[in-house]
MARBA-3410 file (N, C-alpha, C, O; in Angstrom, 1 decimal):
78
101.8,85.6,129.8,100.7,84.9,129.1,100.8,85.2,127.6,100.4,84.3,126.8 ~ 101.3,86.3,127.2,101.3,86.6,125.8,102.1,85.6,125.0,101.8,85.3,123.9 ~ 103.2,85.2,125.6,104.1,84.2,124.9,103.4,82.9,124.7,103.6,82.2,123.7 ~ 102.5,82.5,125.7,101.7,81.3,125.6,100.7,81.4,124.4,100.6,80.4,123.6 ~ 100.1,82.5,124.3,99.2,82.7,123.2,99.9,82.7,121.8,99.4,82.1,120.9
101.1,83.2,121.8,101.9,83.2,120.6,102.3,81.7,120.2,102.3,81.4,119.0 ~ 102.6,80.9,121.2,102.9,79.5,121.0,101.6,78.8,120.4,101.7,78.0,119.5 ~ 100.5,79.1,121.0,99.2,78.5,120.6,98.9,78.9,119.2,98.5,78.1,118.3 ~ 99.1,80.2,118.9,98.9,80.7,117.5,99.8,80.0,116.5,99.3,79.6,115.4 ~ 101.0,79.8,116.8,102.0,79.1,115.9,101.5,77.6,115.8,101.6,77.0,114.7
101.1,77.0,116.9,100.6,75.6,116.8,99.4,75.5,115.9,99.3,74.6,115.1 ~ 98.5,76.4,116.1,97.3,76.4,115.2,97.6,76.6,113.8,97.1,75.9,112.9 ~ 98.5,77.5,113.5,98.9,77.8,112.1,99.6,76.5,111.5,99.4,76.2,110.4 ~ 100.4,75.9,112.3,101.1,74.7,111.8,100.1,73.6,111.5,100.2,72.9,110.5 ~ 99.1,73.4,112.4,98.1,72.3,112.2,97.3,72.7,110.9,97.0,71.8,110.1
97.0,73.9,110.7,96.2,74.3,109.5,97.0,74.0,108.2,96.5,73.5,107.2 ~ 98.3,74.3,108.3,99.2,74.0,107.1,99.3,72.5,106.9,99.2,72.1,105.7 ~ 99.5,71.7,107.9,99.5,70.2,107.7,98.2,69.7,107.2,98.2,68.8,106.3 ~ 97.1,70.2,107.7,95.8,69.7,107.2,95.6,70.1,105.7,95.1,69.3,105.0 ~ 96.0,71.3,105.4,95.8,71.7,104.0,96.7,70.9,103.1,96.3,70.5,102.0
97.9,70.6,103.5,98.8,69.7,102.7,98.2,68.3,102.5,98.3,67.8,101.4 ~ 97.7,67.8,103.6,97.1,66.5,103.5,95.9,66.5,102.6,95.6,65.5,101.9 ~ 95.1,67.5,102.6,93.9,67.6,101.8,94.3,67.7,100.3,93.6,67.1,99.4 ~ 95.3,68.4,100.0,95.8,68.5,98.6,96.3,67.1,98.2,96.0,66.7,97.1 ~ 97.1,66.5,99.0,97.7,65.2,98.6,96.5,64.1,98.5,96.6,63.3,97.6
95.5,64.2,99.3,94.4,63.3,99.2,93.7,63.4,97.9,93.2,62.4,97.4 ~ 93.6,64.6,97.3,92.9,64.8,96.0,93.7,64.1,94.9,93.1,63.9,93.8 ~ 95.0,63.9,95.1,95.8,63.3,94.1,95.9,61.8,94.0,96.4,61.2,93.1 ~ 95.2,61.1,95.0,95.3,59.7,95.1,93.9,59.1,94.8,92.9,59.8,95.0 ~ 93.9,57.8,94.5,92.6,57.1,94.3,91.8,57.0,95.6,92.4,56.8,96.7
90.5,57.1,95.4,89.6,57.1,96.6,89.6,55.8,97.4,89.5,55.9,98.6 ~ 89.8,54.7,96.7,89.8,53.4,97.4,91.2,53.0,97.9,91.3,51.8,98.3 ~ 92.2,53.8,97.8,93.5,53.4,98.2,93.8,53.5,99.7,93.1,54.3,100.4 ~ 94.8,52.8,100.1,95.1,52.9,101.5,95.6,54.3,101.9,95.4,54.8,103.0 ~ 96.3,54.9,100.9,96.8,56.3,101.1,95.7,57.3,101.4,95.8,58.1,102.2
94.6,57.1,100.6,93.5,58.0,100.7,92.9,57.9,102.1,92.6,58.9,102.8 ~ 92.7,56.7,102.6,92.2,56.5,103.9,93.1,56.9,105.0,92.7,57.4,106.1 ~ 94.4,56.7,104.8,95.4,57.2,105.8,95.3,58.7,105.9,95.4,59.3,107.0 ~ 95.3,59.4,104.7,95.2,60.9,104.7,93.9,61.4,105.4,93.9,62.4,106.0 ~ 92.8,60.6,105.1,91.5,61.0,105.7,91.6,61.0,107.2,91.1,61.9,107.9
92.3,59.9,107.7,92.5,59.8,109.2,93.3,60.9,109.7,93.1,61.5,110.8 ~ 94.4,61.3,109.0,95.2,62.4,109.4,94.5,63.7,109.4,94.6,64.5,110.4 ~ 93.7,63.9,108.4,92.9,65.2,108.4,91.9,65.2,109.5,91.7,66.3,110.1 ~ 91.3,64.1,109.9,90.4,64.1,111.0,91.2,64.4,112.3,90.7,65.1,113.2 ~ 92.3,63.8,112.5,93.2,64.0,113.7,93.6,65.5,113.7,93.6,66.1,114.8
93.9,66.1,112.6,94.3,67.5,112.6,93.1,68.4,113.0,93.3,69.3,113.8 ~ 91.9,68.0,112.6,90.7,68.8,113.0,90.5,68.7,114.5,90.1,69.7,115.1 ~ 90.6,67.5,115.0,90.4,67.3,116.5,91.5,68.1,117.3,91.2,68.7,118.3 ~ 92.7,68.1,116.8,93.8,68.8,117.4,93.5,70.3,117.4,93.7,71.0,118.3 ~ 93.1,70.8,116.2,92.8,72.2,116.1,91.6,72.6,117.0,91.7,73.7,117.6
90.6,71.8,117.1,89.5,72.1,118.0,90.0,72.2,119.5,89.6,73.1,120.2 ~ 90.9,71.3,119.9,91.5,71.3,121.2,92.3,72.6,121.5,92.2,73.2,122.5 ~ 93.2,72.9,120.5,94.0,74.1,120.7,93.2,75.4,120.7,93.5,76.3,121.5 ~ 92.2,75.5,119.9,91.4,76.7,119.9,90.6,76.8,121.2,90.4,77.9,121.7 ~ 90.1,75.6,121.7,89.4,75.7,123.0,90.3,76.1,124.1,89.9,76.9,125.0
91.5,75.6,124.1,92.5,76.0,125.1,92.8,77.4,125.0,93.0,78.1,126.1 ~ 92.9,77.9,123.8,93.2,79.4,123.6,92.1,80.2,124.1,92.3,81.3,124.8 ~ 90.9,79.8,123.9,89.7,80.6,124.4,89.6,80.6,125.9,89.3,81.6,126.5 ~ 89.9,79.4,126.5,89.9,79.3,127.9,91.0,80.2,128.5,90.7,80.9,129.5 ~ 92.1,80.2,127.9,93.2,81.1,128.4,92.8,82.6,128.3,93.1,83.4,129.2
92.1,83.0,127.2,91.7,84.3,127.1,90.6,84.7,128.2,90.6,85.8,128.7 ~ 89.8,83.7,128.5,88.8,83.9,129.6,89.5,84.1,130.9,89.1,85.0,131.7 ~ 90.5,83.3,131.2,91.2,83.4,132.5,91.9,84.8,132.5,92.1,85.4,133.6 ~ 92.4,85.3,131.4,93.1,86.6,131.4,92.1,87.7,131.8,92.4,88.6,132.5 ~ 90.9,87.6,131.3,89.8,88.6,131.6,89.5,88.5,133.0,89.4,89.5,133.7
89.3,87.3,133.5,88.9,87.1,135.0,90.1,87.6,135.9,89.8,88.2,136.9 ~ 91.3,87.3,135.5,92.5,87.6,136.3,92.8,89.1,136.3,93.6,89.5,137.2 ~ 92.3,89.9,135.4,92.6,91.3,135.4,91.9,92.1,136.5,92.2,93.2,136.7 ~ 90.9,91.4,137.1,90.2,92.1,138.3,89.1,93.0,137.9,88.4,93.5,138.8 ~ 88.9,93.3,136.6,87.8,94.1,136.2,86.6,93.3,135.7,85.8,93.8,135.0
86.6,92.0,136.1,85.5,91.1,135.7,84.2,91.6,136.2,83.2,91.6,135.4 ~ 84.1,92.0,137.4,82.9,92.5,138.0,82.4,93.8,137.3,81.2,94.0,137.2 ~ 83.4,94.7,137.0,83.0,95.9,136.3,82.4,95.6,134.9,81.5,96.4,134.5 ~ 82.9,94.6,134.2,82.4,94.3,132.9,80.9,93.9,133.0,80.1,94.2,132.1 ~ 80.6,93.1,134.1,79.2,92.6,134.2,78.3,93.6,135.0,77.1,93.4,135.0
78.9,94.6,135.6,78.1,95.6,136.3,77.2,96.4,135.4,76.2,96.9,135.7 ~ 77.8,96.6,134.2,77.1,97.4,133.2,75.9,96.6,132.6,75.0,97.3,132.0 ~ 75.8,95.3,132.8,74.7,94.5,132.2,73.5,94.6,133.0,72.5,94.0,132.6
END
């Protein structure tokens, strides 16, 4: 499972870099240009992809906790 997390981490890092690059390029073009709107769409898509990857990563972490068998022990203290 650790290798899957590392793949997710690299994916998240890559999406963040792409989004940052698109935001920098968007600042350099005219607001009413087609390029501006194209980059805005790309930034939105990067945000949605990032949300999906982080949700999947959180779900994987939850399954790891449940799969360890000490799930009941963690909640017994509550």
